[in-house]
C-alpha positions as CSV (number, residue, x, y, z in Angstrom):
1,M,31.4,-4.4,-18.1
2,S,32.2,-5.1,-14.5
3,L,29.3,-6.0,-12.2
4,S,31.5,-6.4,-9.1
5,G,29.8,-3.4,-7.4
6,L,26.4,-5.1,-7.4
7,A,25.3,-7.2,-4.4
8,S,22.1,-9.3,-3.8
9,A,20.0,-8.5,-0.7
10,N,19.4,-11.4,1.6
11,T,16.3,-12.5,3.6
12,L,16.8,-13.4,7.3
13,C,14.1,-15.2,9.3
14,V,13.0,-15.0,12.9
15,N,10.7,-17.4,14.8
16,T,10.1,-17.8,18.5
17,S,12.0,-21.1,18.7
18,G,15.0,-20.1,16.6
19,S,14.5,-23.2,14.5
20,G,15.1,-23.9,10.8
21,G,18.2,-21.6,10.6
22,C,16.2,-18.6,11.9
23,Y,17.0,-16.3,14.7
24,K,15.1,-16.4,18.0
25,K,15.3,-12.6,18.6
26,I,14.3,-9.9,16.1
27,Q,17.2,-7.7,17.3
28,D,19.8,-10.5,16.6
29,A,18.5,-10.7,13.0
30,V,18.5,-7.0,12.5
31,T,22.1,-6.8,13.9
32,A,23.2,-9.6,11.6
33,A,21.5,-8.1,8.5
34,A,23.4,-6.1,5.9
35,A,22.0,-2.9,4.5
36,G,19.2,-3.6,2.1
37,D,18.3,-7.0,3.6
38,T,14.9,-8.2,4.7
39,V,14.1,-9.5,8.1
40,R,10.9,-11.7,8.1
41,V,9.4,-12.4,11.5
42,A,7.1,-15.4,12.0
43,P,4.0,-15.2,14.2
44,G,4.6,-15.1,17.9
45,T,5.3,-12.7,20.8
46,Y,8.7,-11.1,21.0
47,S,9.7,-9.3,24.2
48,E,12.1,-6.8,22.8
49,D,13.1,-3.2,22.0
50,V,14.2,-3.4,18.4
51,V,16.7,-0.8,17.3
52,I,17.3,-0.3,13.6
53,S,20.5,1.4,12.6
54,K,20.7,0.5,8.9
55,S,18.6,0.4,5.7
56,L,16.5,-2.7,5.9
57,Y,13.0,-4.1,5.6
58,L,11.5,-5.5,8.8
59,T,8.3,-7.4,8.1
60,G,6.0,-9.2,10.5
61,N,3.6,-12.0,9.4
62,N,0.5,-10.1,10.4
63,P,-0.2,-7.5,13.2
64,Q,-2.8,-9.9,14.6
65,N,-0.3,-12.6,15.4
66,T,3.2,-11.0,15.3
67,I,3.6,-9.0,18.5
68,V,6.5,-6.9,19.9
69,N,5.7,-6.7,23.6
70,A,8.0,-4.0,24.9
71,K,6.7,-4.1,28.5
72,G,9.4,-2.5,30.7
73,L,11.4,-1.4,27.7
74,N,11.7,1.9,25.9
75,N,10.2,1.3,22.5
76,G,8.8,-1.5,20.4
77,V,10.8,-0.4,17.4
78,Y,13.3,2.5,17.2
79,V,14.6,3.6,13.8
80,D,17.7,5.4,15.1
81,G,18.9,8.0,12.6
82,L,20.0,10.3,15.5
83,D,23.0,8.0,16.2
84,N,23.4,6.8,12.6
85,S,23.7,9.8,10.4
86,G,22.2,9.5,6.9
87,L,19.9,6.6,7.8
88,T,17.5,6.0,5.0
89,N,15.2,3.5,3.4
90,V,13.8,1.6,6.4
91,S,10.4,-0.3,6.3
92,V,8.5,-1.6,9.3
93,S,5.2,-3.5,8.7
94,G,3.1,-6.3,10.0
95,F,3.4,-5.9,13.8
96,T,1.5,-5.1,16.9
97,L,3.8,-2.8,19.0
98,E,2.5,-2.7,22.5
99,N,3.2,-1.9,26.2
100,A,6.4,0.2,25.6
101,N,7.4,2.7,28.3
102,F,7.6,5.4,25.5
103,E,6.6,5.0,21.8
104,G,5.4,1.9,20.1
105,L,7.5,3.1,17.2
106,L,10.0,6.0,17.2
107,V,11.8,7.4,14.1
108,T,14.6,10.0,14.6
109,N,16.5,11.9,11.9
110,A,15.9,9.3,9.2
111,S,14.7,9.7,5.6
112,F,12.4,7.6,3.4
113,V,11.1,5.5,6.2
114,T,7.9,3.5,5.6
115,V,5.6,2.4,8.5
116,F,2.5,0.5,7.3
117,N,0.1,-2.1,8.4
118,N,1.0,-2.0,12.1
119,Q,-0.9,-1.6,15.3
120,A,0.5,0.6,18.1
121,I,-1.5,-0.2,21.2
122,N,-1.2,0.6,25.0
123,N,2.2,2.3,24.8
124,D,3.4,5.3,26.8
125,A,3.3,3.1,29.9
126,A,5.9,5.1,31.9
127,I,3.7,8.2,32.1
128,D,2.9,9.6,35.5
129,V,-0.5,11.1,35.1
130,N,-0.4,12.8,38.5
131,T,2.6,14.9,37.6
132,G,2.3,15.0,33.8
133,T,5.8,13.6,33.4
134,C,7.4,10.6,31.7
135,P,10.3,9.4,33.9
136,G,13.2,8.1,31.9
137,I,12.3,9.5,28.5
138,P,15.4,10.4,26.5
139,S,16.6,14.0,26.8
140,F,16.4,14.5,23.0
141,E,12.6,14.3,23.3
142,T,12.2,17.8,24.7
143,N,8.5,18.3,25.1
144,E,7.0,14.8,25.4
145,G,7.0,14.5,29.2
146,F,3.3,14.7,29.4
147,D,2.6,12.0,26.7
148,C,5.8,9.8,26.5
149,G,6.1,10.4,22.8
150,E,2.7,8.9,21.9
151,G,2.0,5.8,19.9
152,L,3.9,6.5,16.7
153,H,6.5,9.4,16.6
154,L,8.3,10.9,13.6
155,L,11.0,13.1,15.2
156,G,13.2,15.0,12.8
157,A,12.2,12.6,10.0
158,D,11.7,13.5,6.4
159,H,10.2,12.1,3.2
160,S,8.6,9.2,5.2
161,T,5.3,7.5,5.0
162,V,3.0,6.4,7.8
163,T,0.0,4.6,6.4
164,N,-2.7,2.0,7.2
165,N,-1.8,1.7,10.8
166,L,-4.1,1.4,13.9
167,V,-3.0,3.7,16.7
168,Q,-5.2,3.1,19.7
169,S,-5.2,3.4,23.5
170,N,-1.9,5.2,23.9
171,A,-1.4,8.5,25.7
172,G,-1.6,10.2,22.3
173,G,-1.8,9.0,18.7
174,I,0.7,10.1,16.0
175,L,3.2,12.8,16.8
176,I,5.3,14.7,14.3
177,S,7.9,17.0,16.0
178,D,11.2,18.7,15.4
179,D,13.1,18.3,18.7
180,T,16.2,17.0,16.9
181,A,15.9,18.3,13.3
182,G,13.4,19.7,10.8
183,V,10.6,17.3,10.2
184,H,9.2,17.7,6.7
185,D,7.8,16.3,3.6
186,N,6.2,13.3,5.4
187,L,2.9,11.6,4.5
188,V,0.5,10.4,7.2
189,S,-2.4,8.7,5.4
190,N,-5.3,6.2,6.0
191,N,-4.5,5.5,9.6
192,I,-7.1,4.9,12.3
193,V,-6.2,6.9,15.4
194,K,-8.7,6.5,18.2
195,N,-9.2,6.3,21.9
196,N,-5.8,7.8,22.8
197,S,-6.8,9.1,26.1
198,L,-4.5,12.0,27.1
199,D,-3.5,13.8,24.0
200,C,-4.3,14.5,20.3
201,G,-5.0,12.0,17.6
202,I,-2.5,13.5,15.2
203,T,-0.1,16.3,16.3
204,L,2.3,18.5,14.3
205,A,4.3,20.4,16.9
206,S,7.3,22.6,16.8
207,H,9.2,22.0,20.0
208,S,12.3,23.2,21.9
209,A,15.5,21.9,20.2
210,F,17.3,19.5,22.5
211,N,20.7,21.1,21.8
212,N,19.3,24.6,22.5
213,A,19.2,25.5,18.8
214,T,16.4,27.6,17.3
215,P,13.4,25.3,16.6
216,Y,14.0,23.4,13.4
217,G,10.4,23.5,12.1
218,V,7.5,21.2,11.1
219,F,6.7,21.8,7.5
220,H,5.4,20.4,4.2
221,N,3.8,17.4,5.9
222,T,0.5,15.9,4.5
223,I,-2.2,14.4,6.8
224,T,-4.8,12.7,4.6
225,G,-7.5,10.1,4.7
226,N,-7.1,9.4,8.4
227,Q,-9.8,8.8,11.0
228,S,-9.1,10.6,14.2
229,V,-11.8,9.7,16.7
230,A,-12.3,10.1,20.5
231,N,-8.8,11.2,21.5
232,G,-8.0,13.1,24.7
233,L,-11.2,12.3,26.5
234,T,-9.6,11.4,29.8
235,S,-7.5,14.5,30.1
236,G,-9.7,16.8,28.0
237,E,-6.6,17.9,26.1
238,G,-6.8,16.2,22.7
239,A,-7.6,17.7,19.4
240,G,-8.4,15.5,16.4
241,V,-5.5,17.1,14.5
242,G,-3.3,19.7,16.2
243,L,-0.9,22.2,14.6
244,F,1.1,23.8,17.4
245,A,4.0,26.2,17.9
246,S,5.0,25.6,21.5
247,V,7.9,28.0,22.2
248,P,9.3,31.3,20.9
249,S,10.5,30.9,17.3
250,A,8.7,27.7,16.9
251,A,7.5,27.0,13.3
252,T,4.7,24.7,12.1
253,F,3.9,25.9,8.6
254,G,3.0,24.8,5.1
255,N,1.3,21.6,6.1
256,I,-1.8,20.0,4.6
257,V,-4.7,18.4,6.4
258,V,-7.0,17.0,3.8
259,N,-9.9,14.5,3.5
260,N,-9.8,13.3,7.1
261,K,-12.7,12.2,9.3
262,I,-12.3,13.9,12.6
263,T,-15.0,13.3,15.3
264,G,-15.6,13.1,19.0
265,N,-12.3,14.5,20.2
266,A,-11.9,16.4,23.5
267,L,-10.6,19.6,21.8
268,P,-11.6,21.1,18.4
269,G,-11.4,18.9,15.4
270,V,-8.5,20.9,14.0
271,A,-6.7,23.1,16.6
272,M,-4.1,25.6,15.5
273,H,-2.2,27.3,18.3
274,S,0.5,30.0,18.3
275,H,0.9,31.1,21.9
276,T,3.7,33.8,21.8
277,P,4.9,36.5,19.4
278,G,7.5,35.5,16.8
279,Q,6.1,32.1,15.9
280,N,5.3,30.8,12.4
281,L,2.0,29.0,12.0
282,N,1.5,30.2,8.5
283,D,0.3,28.7,5.2
284,N,-1.3,25.6,6.5
285,V,-4.1,24.1,4.4
286,I,-7.3,22.5,6.0
287,V,-9.4,21.2,3.2
288,G,-12.0,18.5,2.5
289,N,-12.4,17.2,6.0
290,I,-15.5,15.9,7.7
291,I,-15.5,17.3,11.2
292,S,-18.2,16.7,13.9
293,N,-18.9,16.4,17.6
294,N,-15.6,17.7,19.0
295,G,-15.0,19.8,22.1
296,A,-14.3,23.4,22.9
297,D,-10.7,24.7,23.1
298,T,-9.3,25.7,26.4
299,D,-6.9,28.1,28.3
300,D,-5.6,31.0,26.2
301,A,-7.0,29.4,23.0
302,A,-10.5,29.0,24.5
303,T,-13.5,29.0,22.1
304,P,-17.1,29.9,22.9
305,G,-18.2,26.3,22.5
306,T,-17.6,23.1,20.8
307,T,-15.6,23.8,17.7
308,G,-14.7,22.3,14.3
309,I,-11.6,24.4,13.5
310,N,-9.9,26.9,15.8
311,V,-7.3,29.3,14.4
312,F,-5.6,30.8,17.5
313,G,-2.5,33.0,17.2
314,V,-0.9,35.5,19.4
315,S,1.4,35.7,16.4
316,A,-0.4,36.7,13.3
317,V,-1.4,33.4,11.6
318,T,-1.4,34.2,7.9
319,G,-2.1,32.3,4.7
320,T,-4.4,29.6,6.3
321,V,-6.6,27.9,3.7
322,I,-9.9,26.5,5.1
323,A,-12.0,25.2,2.3
324,Q,-14.4,22.4,1.3
325,N,-14.8,21.1,4.8
326,T,-18.1,19.8,6.1
327,I,-18.5,20.7,9.8
328,R,-21.6,19.7,11.7
329,D,-22.9,19.2,15.3
330,E,-20.6,21.8,16.7
331,H,-21.4,25.1,18.4
332,D,-18.8,26.8,16.2
333,A,-17.7,25.6,12.8
334,V,-14.8,28.0,12.7
335,V,-13.3,30.2,15.4
336,A,-10.8,32.9,14.5
337,N,-8.6,34.5,17.2
338,T,-5.6,36.1,15.6
339,P,-4.5,39.5,14.4
340,A,-4.3,38.3,10.8
341,P,-7.1,37.8,8.3
342,V,-8.7,34.3,8.1
343,N,-10.6,33.4,4.9
344,P,-12.7,30.2,5.0
345,H,-14.5,29.6,1.7
346,L,-16.6,26.8,0.1
347,N,-17.3,25.0,3.4
348,N,-20.5,23.5,4.6
349,F,-21.4,24.8,8.1
350,F,-24.0,22.9,9.9
351,A,-23.4,24.6,13.3
352,D,-25.0,27.1,15.6
353,F,-22.3,29.6,14.6
354,G,-20.7,29.1,11.2
355,V,-17.9,31.6,12.2
356,E,-17.1,33.4,15.4
357,N,-14.3,36.0,15.1
358,I,-13.1,36.7,18.6
359,G,-9.8,38.2,17.6
360,S,-8.6,41.5,16.2
361,G,-8.3,40.3,12.6
362,T,-11.0,40.1,9.9
363,V,-12.7,37.1,8.5
364,D,-13.8,36.8,4.9
365,A,-16.3,34.0,5.0
366,T,-17.9,34.5,1.7
367,N,-19.1,31.6,-0.5
368,N,-19.9,29.2,2.3
369,F,-23.1,27.2,2.9
370,W,-24.5,28.1,6.3
371,G,-27.0,25.2,6.7
372,C,-30.0,26.6,4.8
373,P,-30.6,28.4,1.5
374,T,-31.4,31.8,3.0
375,G,-28.0,32.5,4.4
376,P,-26.4,33.2,7.8
377,G,-28.5,34.6,10.6
378,T,-31.8,33.5,9.1
379,A,-34.0,30.8,10.6
380,N,-32.3,27.4,11.0
381,C,-29.0,28.8,9.6
382,G,-25.7,29.3,11.2
383,K,-24.8,32.7,12.7
384,T,-21.7,34.8,13.0
385,S,-20.1,37.0,15.6
386,G,-17.4,39.6,15.3
387,T,-16.1,41.1,12.1
388,V,-17.1,38.5,9.5
389,S,-18.0,39.1,5.8
390,V,-20.6,36.5,4.5
391,V,-22.0,37.8,1.2
392,P,-22.2,36.2,-1.3
393,F,-23.1,32.9,0.3
394,L,-23.9,29.5,-1.2
395,H,-27.6,28.5,-1.4
396,N,-26.8,24.8,-1.5
397,P,-24.1,22.7,0.1
398,F,-20.8,22.7,-1.7
399,L,-20.3,19.4,-3.4
400,M,-16.9,18.2,-4.5
401,Q,-16.7,16.8,-8.0
402,Q,-16.0,13.1,-8.1
């Protein structure tokens, strides 16, 4: 049997002095590596914009001591599948990515990318807060002028994993968008996303396609186990988790937001926005989250007060699952403002209003706990407004089985 088709992957090393047979620059090692190789980077500060165009494993010693300082440069690390069709199986771990003009880490049109155990801090440096623009950002990033692409950005990526990262003090946190291709079947889990001052903690947004095609869609992504805390406080424009359809024909559908802790953000904990007819914001699942102390929504999606979950749709937003969430210290636990039915069940509402329906659709809010045993509208219990069904209701908080 011939084994001539098999090859052994190599490990290349990088250190700041270029000693011991190692490279001095990360990019030089990445360029020299063959597909499937590993590039190991020793502690130190590397002033680079690292572009990855092949399958490889880029591993820093530790994010506390292995730093890519991209001051004056576009990105800390760019996994470039846009110019390298079919790019797959890239891993980036163990770095602090800081001070980039745009994203700390950007992934375009690549599959099976793993981003774990990194810190993305103080990126989006090119933003002009006075004009809400990002001078120099690439034209394929069609709707990121106001946030420079945020700290970590999956753009047209699929089947990728972003986990156990700290994303802090950028314009925005983690962005998932479809400017260049459909972005789907990705996992964003167990990240800490906090104090990103101008935008959301975690955003799933269908944008204009850079080649004037119909928007490609943001779908089948899972957002789980993350902490999204104190985002958007400078601008007043950041939700904890945002699911947005920004332009006609935009589509953000079939995504799952589960078991996250979402607190202290400028806009609602989970904000769902469909601003024009003909958009698809259907079949998203919001389940098992702990949501508290977030802000009210604004503009056309405005809510009556601070809000846990806002379902806003000029288009009819159908198939939304809102279940098993605990929402406290908000004026409104859930606000519905769409022509379609909204059906929250088995949630714990510790809010002034458990549900406010300010749209033309109906809300079936049966089988929820409203903050006391005697049900909505009684003393010390949450209230409702608009067309909302509440009976039967839970007499005790819903407890998930362990």
